C-alpha positions in Angstrom: -56.5 -35.1 -16.7 -54.4 -34.1 -19.7 -54.7 -30.4 -18.7 -53.6 -31.2 -15.1 -50.5 -33.0 -16.5 -49.7 -30.1 -18.7 -50.0 -27.6 -15.8 -47.8 -29.8 -13.6 -45.2 -30.0 -16.3 -45.3 -26.3 -16.8 -45.0 -25.6 -13.1 -42.1 -28.0 -12.8 -40.4 -26.3 -15.7 -40.8 -22.9 -14.3 -39.7 -24.0 -10.9 -36.6 -25.7 -12.4 -35.8 -22.5 -14.3 -36.1 -20.3 -11.2 -34.0 -22.6 -9.1 -31.4 -22.9 -11.8 -31.3 -19.1 -12.2 -30.7 -18.7 -8.4 -28.0 -21.3 -8.3 -26.1 -20.0 -11.4 -26.5 -16.4 -10.2 -25.1 -17.1 -6.8 -22.3 -19.1 -8.3 -21.4 -16.2 -10.5 -21.5 -13.6 -7.7 -19.3 -15.7 -5.4 -16.8 -16.8 -8.0 -16.4 -13.2 -9.2 -15.7 -11.8 -5.7 -14.1 -14.5 -3.5 -10.6 -13.3 -4.1 -11.6 -9.8 -2.9 -13.0 -10.9 0.5 -10.4 -11.0 3.3 -10.6 -12.8 6.6 -7.1 -11.9 7.8 -6.5 -8.3 8.5 -2.7 -8.7 7.9 -3.4 -9.6 4.3 -5.9 -6.8 3.7 -4.6 -3.9 1.6 -4.8 -0.4 3.2 -7.6 1.9 2.0 -8.5 5.5 3.0 -12.2 4.6 3.2 -14.0 1.8 5.0 -17.7 1.3 4.3 -19.7 -0.3 7.2 -22.9 -1.8 6.0 -25.9 -1.3 8.2 -28.0 -3.9 10.0 -30.2 -3.7 13.1 -28.5 -3.7 16.6 -31.1 -6.3 17.6 -32.3 -9.7 16.4 -35.9 -10.5 15.8 -36.1 -11.8 19.3 -34.8 -8.5 20.8 -31.3 -9.9 21.6 -28.1 -8.1 20.7 -27.4 -8.8 17.0 -23.9 -10.4 16.7 -23.7 -9.2 13.1 -24.2 -5.6 14.0 -21.6 -5.8 16.8 -19.3 -7.9 14.6 -19.2 -5.1 12.0 -18.6 -2.5 14.7 -15.7 -4.4 16.2 -14.2 -5.1 12.7 -14.5 -1.4 11.8 -12.7 -0.4 15.1 -10.0 -2.9 14.5 -9.3 -1.8 11.0 -9.3 1.9 12.0 -6.9 1.3 14.9 -4.6 -0.8 12.8 -4.5 2.0 10.1 -6.1 -0.3 7.5 -8.7 2.5 7.0 -8.6 6.1 7.9 -12.2 7.1 7.6 -15.5 5.2 8.0 -18.8 5.6 6.2 -21.6 4.0 8.1 -24.4 3.4 5.7 -27.9 2.0 6.5 -31.6 2.5 6.7 -33.3 5.4 8.4 -37.0 5.0 7.6 -38.4 6.8 10.6 -37.6 8.3 14.0 -37.6 5.0 15.7 -35.1 3.2 13.6 -31.7 4.6 12.5 -28.9 2.2 11.6 -26.2 4.8 10.8 -26.8 6.7 14.1 -26.6 3.4 16.0 -23.3 2.6 14.4 -22.0 6.1 15.0 -22.9 5.8 18.7 -21.0 2.5 19.1 -18.0 3.6 17.2 -17.5 6.9 19.0 -18.2 5.2 22.4 -15.3 2.9 21.6 -12.9 5.6 20.7 -13.3 6.3 17.0 -13.2 10.1 16.5 -16.3 11.8 15.3 -14.5 13.5 12.5 -13.4 10.1 11.2 -17.0 9.0 10.6 -19.5 10.0 7.9 -23.1 8.9 8.2 -25.1 7.9 5.1 -28.8 7.8 6.0 -30.0 6.6 2.6 -28.4 3.1 2.5 -31.7 1.4 2.3 -30.2 -1.5 0.4 -26.7 -2.8 -0.1 -27.0 -1.6 -3.7 -27.8 1.9 -2.5 -24.9 1.9 0.1 -22.3 0.9 -2.5 -23.5 3.1 -5.4 -24.0 6.1 -3.1 -20.5 5.8 -1.8 -19.3 6.4 -5.3 -22.0 8.9 -6.5 -22.4 11.0 -3.4 -19.1 10.7 -1.5 -16.8 10.4 -4.5 -15.3 7.1 -3.3 -13.7 5.0 -6.0 -11.6 2.8 -3.7 -13.1 1.2 -0.6 -13.0 -1.6 2.0 -16.5 -2.9 2.8 -17.0 -4.2 6.3 -19.7 -6.8 6.8 -20.0 -10.5 7.2 -18.6 -12.8 4.6 -21.9 -14.1 3.2 -23.0 -10.5 2.6 -19.6 -9.3 1.4 -19.8 -11.2 -1.9 -22.8 -9.3 -3.1 -21.4 -5.9 -1.9 -18.1 -6.5 -3.8 -20.0 -7.8 -6.9 -22.0 -4.5 -7.1 -18.9 -2.4 -6.6 -16.9 -4.2 -9.2 -19.6 -3.9 -11.7 -19.8 -0.2 -11.0 -16.0 -0.1 -11.8 -14.9 0.6 -8.2 -11.7 -0.6 -6.6 -13.5 -2.6 -3.9 -12.6 -5.3 -1.4 -14.2 -6.5 1.8 -13.2 -7.5 5.3 -15.2 -10.3 6.7 -16.5 -9.3 10.1 -17.3 -11.7 12.9 -20.9 -12.5 13.6 -21.8 -15.5 11.4 -19.5 -18.1 12.9 -22.5 -20.1 14.2 -24.2 -20.1 10.8 -26.8 -17.8 9.2 -30.5 -18.5 9.8 -32.1 -20.2 6.8 -34.6 -17.4 6.3 -31.7 -14.9 6.1 -29.6 -17.1 3.9 -32.5 -17.6 1.4 -33.0 -13.8 1.4 -29.3 -13.4 0.5 -29.5 -16.0 -2.3 -32.4 -14.0 -3.8 -30.7 -10.7 -3.2 -27.6 -11.8 -5.2 -29.8 -12.6 -8.2 -31.6 -9.2 -7.8 -28.2 -7.5 -7.8 -27.5 -9.0 -11.2 -30.9 -7.8 -12.5 -30.3 -4.3 -11.0 -27.0 -4.0 -12.8 -27.5 -5.7 -16.1 -31.3 -5.4 -16.8 -33.0 -2.8 -14.7 -30.3 -0.1 -14.7 -31.3 0.6 -11.1 -30.3 3.9 -9.4 -30.2 4.5 -5.6 -33.5 5.5 -4.1 -32.0 8.8 -3.1 -29.2 10.8 -4.6 -28.2 14.4 -4.1 -25.2 16.8 -4.3 -21.8 15.3 -4.0 -20.1 15.6 -0.6 -16.5 14.3 -1.3 -14.7 12.9 1.7 -11.3 14.4 2.2 -9.1 12.1 4.2 -6.2 13.8 5.9 
């Protein structure tokens, strides 16, 4: 009986520690980045480069993903308004059946963004990779990230800690709320970003030669 109580106390202590770590980590990420996440394009400073973060064009139910199309529409809007001059579309490309950058490129060009104004990054397997590769591979030090608000906090946090001049434009697509499963994943991902930067000294999965983007 005494052993069971000890195990229960230990389990509660560990659970409390983990929950506290998640809460404090998320609080830190959001507080450090909220001022750099814009919802009004008129207040958004102009940058040469916009970085569109990848997601699937489809939901788990096979429906059109509002987050994917929200990011596309926001990218088009910022490009047409002159808020960005060139777009990097960065996402996962694990096999021939799934290619986030190619899907974004198709939608952007279909809606009038010139091909020469788009660079595809096929190795953006995680938000961490997309942000750090923008700096390491494409020589980008100043960038506007385009994604939904809940996701933008983590992206900006990573960029700031990598000493980039980074801000984000909150794309539509989460007005009806984020599914709990996805939100829990984001809470955990924010904590992982802290570990990546401060403890694990994580590097992107793939690097390579620099290909600087020259914006005319």
